[in-house]
Structures are given as structure tokens and as C-alpha cells.
Steps between C-alpha positions, in 0.01 A plus 500: 500500500626846409458739793323816385684832508359851538783739410495878513735728305506846655714636213624856568252564779523513876681670785549404864146614583350242264650214700186517712336310214719201584352474849149546364559221249656257746225574754240420234675171411675377816526144370459518121411192299713626209843655471502880520781708352557875492771660287556858620754753372854417609492785751228318697610142464687456830241704689217291359680179590524628857140628505353159414636358826449124521225494239543274197480798262786476252697800374653547156703741293382651173820442304861392543824527306641195325840554665570412861714812563667777306496856375131524421384825655134494601459126449431235763646150510287199583711431809421851626128433468544174688695679772220758536242228563375407154409148396390591144585744225299606195697490174396590147197711585364665187589841639863390531491351152349813343655780706846345539524293185544170681516197273408140572871428543527780758204357688644149495830631638321683782292193582816289513657753738190482718524121512867517595412733787229266622210715382187392316487674162158625388552511124255729319389480140211621286397635164419855389162600360642509146633148542169379640303656214740350246435152641856471628432478875574130543814512287625805689453358850644159416807666346539719808467197723764304311739796502442620856512180707863413582657157522452355846153648547272281711152512644657598832696801377286634215156655459362612164278808480295559186411868469355615169660842461177655376316399819747636757341792682251564220191335645484276193511127573523215249206266483516190715546294185796715395660468844443126499645462153822680593543323834439163340749580226761607756449183701555290189805704400653459846512125440757564229711705740502314830411167651289656778269696269188378678614652828582849375252765607367722221350829616270732309552875521325796340223704667423232758273628778263368759202519266650276229749285692268205569414445135863534392608247764241254369700461177712182482874551545453841663688451825461851636560859399768764470312814599607860445292794622252288695783371722585842643237486772377216716142603423556429128741206525326303774191411288735362233674283759162381628383418147814295447451318829151406386602397147 
């Protein structure tokens, strides 16, 4: 059985004051039936790890460098994230791919660095609206998967997050059939990449909220969600966690 995962990506949001949301979230789910993960900005990572106390809430980074050390001003190594209290790191988010020109090879190198540091890599992929409308969505995501998952990836150290670029923060959500088609295709493609394909969790991301989470989680091979804006407050994220617990 794949344990469900509700992951929140705070992106470039949050200051020390917003850490109160961590207590509100852990109070609402003192003994969650699913894994919960929050990925705050690097400036809050250690503080959030401390704020969770003994709760099972997991903490992750939003990116890491492929190198372990070096002259890379402004970058963060996977070991540094681990040292600050992280257990996961997001790599290959569409905003990193588009704004920073990251390639599949870059993402694979970062995921490999995360694995070396003992972190779980949450590898993101997804098609643009133009690619979707051209009928290229499945080809795009399978190519990204093949190019972004490094050698040595296992079900224990890797999570896949499918986020159609055109649905992130737009309020637009693919149909359940479209989500199911992509997740099923990714599951099949994973079998060509690793022996443990059946154990890898595949998350859906893109305008997930409390009002649509239950129906999204009813789709086969959707093992949870990578949530953006709706993860910033416990009031918005908690219903998503509850929906996943009930899936």
C-alpha cells in the first residue's frame, strides 16, 4: 500500500509570523492518517522544523543545488536542507524550469544530490497549455519522467508530482479523466525506469483546494497532492488533508 501524501509548497511566501499556521495545522491533525509535508522558503525551514515539535509533520526544501559544496552564491546544497530539518526537497517545479531554464538533466542531477544527502526528492513534471492543446501532454510528461528520474531512484526516496503548468494557480483543473490518463501513463512509464514502480507515490498538483480535493483523490493512481496557495493557511490546507484521509 502506498501511504498518501499531502504536500504544501509555500513558494516565495511566509515570514516568522506565518509559522502560527503550523501549530494550527498540527492541532487540527494531531495523529494524521496520511503523511503531511510543508515546504516553506529556506528562511523558515529550520524554524518550521522546530515549530512542529514532536508532530509527524514533515518539512521540505523547495530546491537544491546539484553540487554538495562550492562557490554557488545564493544556492543551497541538499545536505544543508537536511541539516536544517528537511526530509524532502522539491526539484524540477515548473517555475524553476521556466524561470531558471532548468532542463530534465538538471532536475535529475538535483534529485541525485537529494538522494545522496538522504532526502526524498519530489520530482515535478507537467505540460503547458499549448502542449496539452496540441495533444502532446502524454509524450511530454513521459519524456520529462525519463529524463528527470536519476539512476538509483526508489519508491523510498522518490515522489513524482504531476502538475499541468496551465492549472497551477489559475483555478483551471483538468477533468478527472485527463488526470487519470496522465497518472496511469506515468505509472506505466515508471515500470521502464525502476523495479519498484508500483510503490512510487504520484501526486497531483494544480489548483487543488478543499472543494475539489475529494473528487481528485478518487482517481486511480492519485496518491495525494502537491498544493500551492491553498497550503499557506491551516484553514485552507486542513480540508485537503481530511479529504485525503477519507479517500
